[in-house]
N, C-alpha and C positions, 0 to 999 in steps of 0.2 A: 578723525578726531575722535570717533567712537572707540578704536583701538586705544588711542592714549589715554582717553578717560576711564575705560576699564584698567589699562596697566596702572593708572596712578591708584586706583581704588585698591587693584590687589596688594600694591607697595602699603598703602596704608593699614591694610587688614595684615599684613606680614610684620611691619612693624610693631603693632598692637599685639600681636601675639609673641613677639621676641621679648616687647618689654613684661607680658603676662608671665612669661616662662622665667623671669628675672636674670636677663642677660644684659650685662652692664651697657650702657649708652657710648662710652667712652673709653679706650681700652688702658690699662695702666700702662705705667712706665717700665719699660723692659726692664729686668733685671739679671737676665742670662742672656750670653752671647749666641746661645744656640736659638735662632729664630725659625727653624726649618719645621714644616710640618710633619717631618719624619721622626723627630724626636718627640712630638705630641703623641704620636700614633704609635712609638715604641714604649711612650710612658704608659699609653692606655693599653698596651697589648694588642694592638689592631695591626702589627704589621705582618704578623702571619695568621693563618686559619686558626682561630679559637672557638673548638666545640662549645666550650662555656659559655662564653657570650651569644652563640647562636642558638643554643637548643634548651636553655636552663633560663626561666624567668629571672629577671636582674634584680634580685633582692639579696641581701646580707641575712636577714633571718625569713625562714619561709612562712611565719605566719604574716607575715608585712602586707597588706592587699597592695597590688598595682593599680593606682588609677590611671584611666586610659581618658584624655582629654577629647572629645570628638565633635568638632564645629562643621556645619554644613551650610553653604549659602549655594543658591538657587539662580544660575544663570538664566534659564528659559524653561518655559512650557512649550515643548516642541509639538507634543499630540496627546490627545486624550480619546481614545478608543469605545463608545459607548457600547459597541456590540460585544468587545472582547474582555470589557473590564478591565482595560490597561491604562497607565499614564506613562508618557514618556517626558523626563525632563533632564536637561542639562544640568548637573550639580558639580561642586568643587567641594573638597572636603580635605580637611586640616586636622590630623591625627598626631598627637604629642602623649609621651609617657615619661617616666623616669627611671634611667638605668644607674642603679646605686654604684655600679663597677668604673664608670665612666665621667669621673670629676676631675678636676684639675683646677688649679689657681693661676689665672691667666698672667699673673706678674711673674711666674716662672719660666713664662713662654712668650716674651715679647709682646704682652696684650694679646694673645689669640683669643677671642671671644666664642669663635664657633668654627667648626670644622666640619667637611662633607667625607661621610663613611660610606660605601656600599651599603645596600640594605640586606645582601647576602650573608654579609659578616656580623649581623646583630640579630639578636630575638627581636621577632613582630609579634602583637599581639593580632591573634586568628578571629577578626571580626568581620561578621558579613551581614549582611540585610534580607530580613526573614521574607518580605515581599517581593524579591528580586526575581525577573524573569528574563535578564539581561544577557546577552551574548557576551563572553569574556573580551572579545575583539574590542569591546567598545570601552574597557577601562584603560586610562591612561595612566600609567605609574612610573615616575621617574626611577632611576636607578640607583640613587643617593639619598640618603638622609642626613638632617642635618643634626650634629650633636655641640651642645651648649656647656659650658663649663660647671654649670650646677648638677650636670647629668639628664638635664632634658633632651629628649630626642623628638625631633618632629619632622614628619614627613606629610605630603602633599599629594592627592591625585584629582583627576578630573575623569568624569565618567558619563555617557550617555544612558542614564538608568530607566529601564521600563520595568515598571512595578504593578501589581494586582491592586486596585481598589474598588471598594463596593459604591458605585457611582448612585447617586439618589436624584433621578431624573424626575421627580414630581412635578416640579415649577419649570421644567424645561420650556423653552429657554433662557428662562429666568431663574437658572438654578445656580446654588454655589456649592463647591464640593470642597469635602474634608477627607484627605489621604493620608494614609500614614506610613512612615517610613521607621521600620523597626531595625535597630543597630543591636547585635548581642553575639557574644563569645560562643562557638561551636563547642568548647573542650573547657573551659575555665567556670568555676562556679564562683559565686559572689565574695567565698573566705579569701578568693586570690587574685580576682579581677574586678574592678569598678569600673562603672562608665561615667562620664560627665563632660559638661560643655564649659569653656570659658567665658564664652560671653551669654548673655539671658536673653531672651527671647526678643525683646524691643530691639536689642542691636544688630540680632540676626536677621529680623524681618527688614530693619532698615538698610544694612549693607546688602540683603538680598535686591529689595526695590532699587537700589542705586546702581547695582551693576547687571541687572536683568538686562537681555539682550533683546530676546523675541517676545514681543509685546501685539501678539495678533490673536486669536478668538478668545485669550483668558488673559485673565490680569492677574498678579498676585495680590493675596490680601492680607495675610498674616502666616507667621510661623511660631509654633507653641512647641516646647519640648515637654517630656514626660519621663519619670524613671519610675521603676517599677521591679521588683523581683518576681520571678515566673519560679514555679516549681516542677520541672519535667523530671519523671523517676526520682522524685522526692530529694533532688537536687537543686538547691535554690542559685538562680543565674540572674545576672543583672540585666536588664534590657533599658536600652536609650530610646525613646520614640520620637519623631520629629511628626508632629501634625500640620501638614500643610493645606492653607485654606486658598482657594481661587476660585473668581468669578467668571462666569460667561459673558461675555460681549452679545446682547440680544437684537442689537439693530438689524443686521442684516436678515436673521429670520424674520423681525417684524415686517421688513419691508417683503421677503422674498414669500413669505408665507401667510403670516396671519392678516396681514391687510389683504391679500388677493381673496384670501377664504371669506372675508366678512364683506368684500366688495363682490362676489359672488352670490352670495347670500342676499344682497340688494337687488342686483339683477334679477333675481328670481322672484321678489318681491313685487319688481315693477314689471314683473310679465303678466300679472293680473289684469293689467291695463289693455293687453293686446287681445283683439278681437278674436273669437273662437271661430268665426266664419271663414276667417280668411285662412286658417290652415296654417299658421306661421308659431303659435304657440306651443304646440308639443315639441317640435324639432328644436324650437328656443331652449325649453326646460330640459331636453335631454343633453343637449351641448353643454349646458350648464353642468348637468350630474356627472358627464365624462371629464370635465376640467377637474372637479374636486377629485374624482377617481386617480386622476394623475398626480393632485398634490398629495393624496392619501398613499400612493406607490414610492414617492420620495422621502414621506415622513417613515414608511417602514423600513427605508435604507438606514436610517438616522437613530433609531431607538430600538433597543434590545427588546427580544420577544419574552417578556416577561409577564405574569398576571398577577403579581404581588401588588405592587403599585402602578396602575396605569396612569401616565402623565397626564395633567389637566388639557395639554394641547390635543392628547389623542381624544379626551372626551368632547374639546370643542370641534374638531373636525368630524365626530362619529355625529354630535348633535347636528351641524350643519348638512351632514351629506343626510342624515335622516328627514330633515326639514323639506329639503329639497325633493328629496324621494318622494316624500307625502304630497308635495307640490304637484309633482306630476303624476302621481295616483290620482289628486283632486282634478287636474285637468283631463285626464282620461276619462274619469266620471262625468264631467260637464259635457266633454264631446260626446259621449254614449249619451247622455240624456237628450241632449239638442238634436241628436241624429235619431233618436226614438220618437223625439216629437215630432222632427219632421216626417218622418215615416208614417206614423200615426195619422196626421193630417193629409198627407197623399193619400191613406187607404180613405179617409173619409172623404176627402173629394171624388175618388175615383167612384166611391159608392152611391154619392149623390147623383154624379153622372149618370151613372148604371142606371139609376131610379129614373130618371129625366127620360131617359133613352126607351125605356120599358112600359112608360106611361104618360106620353106626351100630352094627350088629351085630358087627362085629370090635372096634369102640372098647368094647362092654360087655362081650365077653369077655375083652379084654384087660384092664380093669380089675379083672374078678372073677378073674382068674389073678393078677395082680400085687397085688391088694388084696383077698383074700376076707372075705367077711362072716363076722363073729365072730355066732356062735349062744350063746345062754345063756351068753356070756362064755367061751366055749371056742372057740379058733382052729380 
């Protein structure tokens, strides 16, 4: 059912894009007896290899800028690596532009409103992703592109995209990340190639939310697009940036990390009711301290080693660790003072016993003088 739902959504997106490109919904009545694709390809000059269509930007006037419409949808957020500061998404791209040399009247070719042509036979915009760190084997590109009567060319591709992102982990695990995916041309400047989107931000966010498959630790919040011009080496280039906002689901970390730490702190506070004389208080506190150390090791594997922004959960763990450590030192001090008091009392008793042994007559005289014996009830 999920596959059927996603197929239907993709078909609806394709239909919307075909309407946007100006393709007629119903073919015209054929006025020619030649209804083959070969006649249309021959008309467009695509029967044989055409170097002009392959290598030259498809405009009749070189001052005309080619606008490339690039729409991106997100199928899923596969992985977020906090240590490497990378994000892996499964994306779907739809790229369309106009070729001024590939236009025809559908009425002259039996109402043909779309034809598929090999990618290698046409000029393709050299657009890349600035933050991309993906292996090229993860990009799935079709062999054909779709050509429409008004000269619009559209192609689609799927990609498992891994890109760099500056993750802000200050509020971990209640964090929300904003990552940028920047599209730009490697060779063309803004005078020859411009980037844009067919759909607005709301439409892209809604479609992505409907077709997203992976709903694990992260949930997609919003997608926004920004256009700007950059000037590397004094040459203006158009840049299209997708800002993807996604939020972490913190329930697992709350149950497995935050609550156990707080519970260990409560146990440490209740240990003050354990008697020092029984000798179990110190071992109990040290066990709690070791348990917190294990949780800190787990946190160390999750968070990157940075000193710029210490996450609040790290401060929370360090605070609990410090309180339990101070509690252990307090127990050691109390145990030392109790043992010292017992030792001093034992020495005092020993001295009194030694004095009784050295002067027995004086002690008896002192006792009889201070506490005279009662004879027949008379003092």
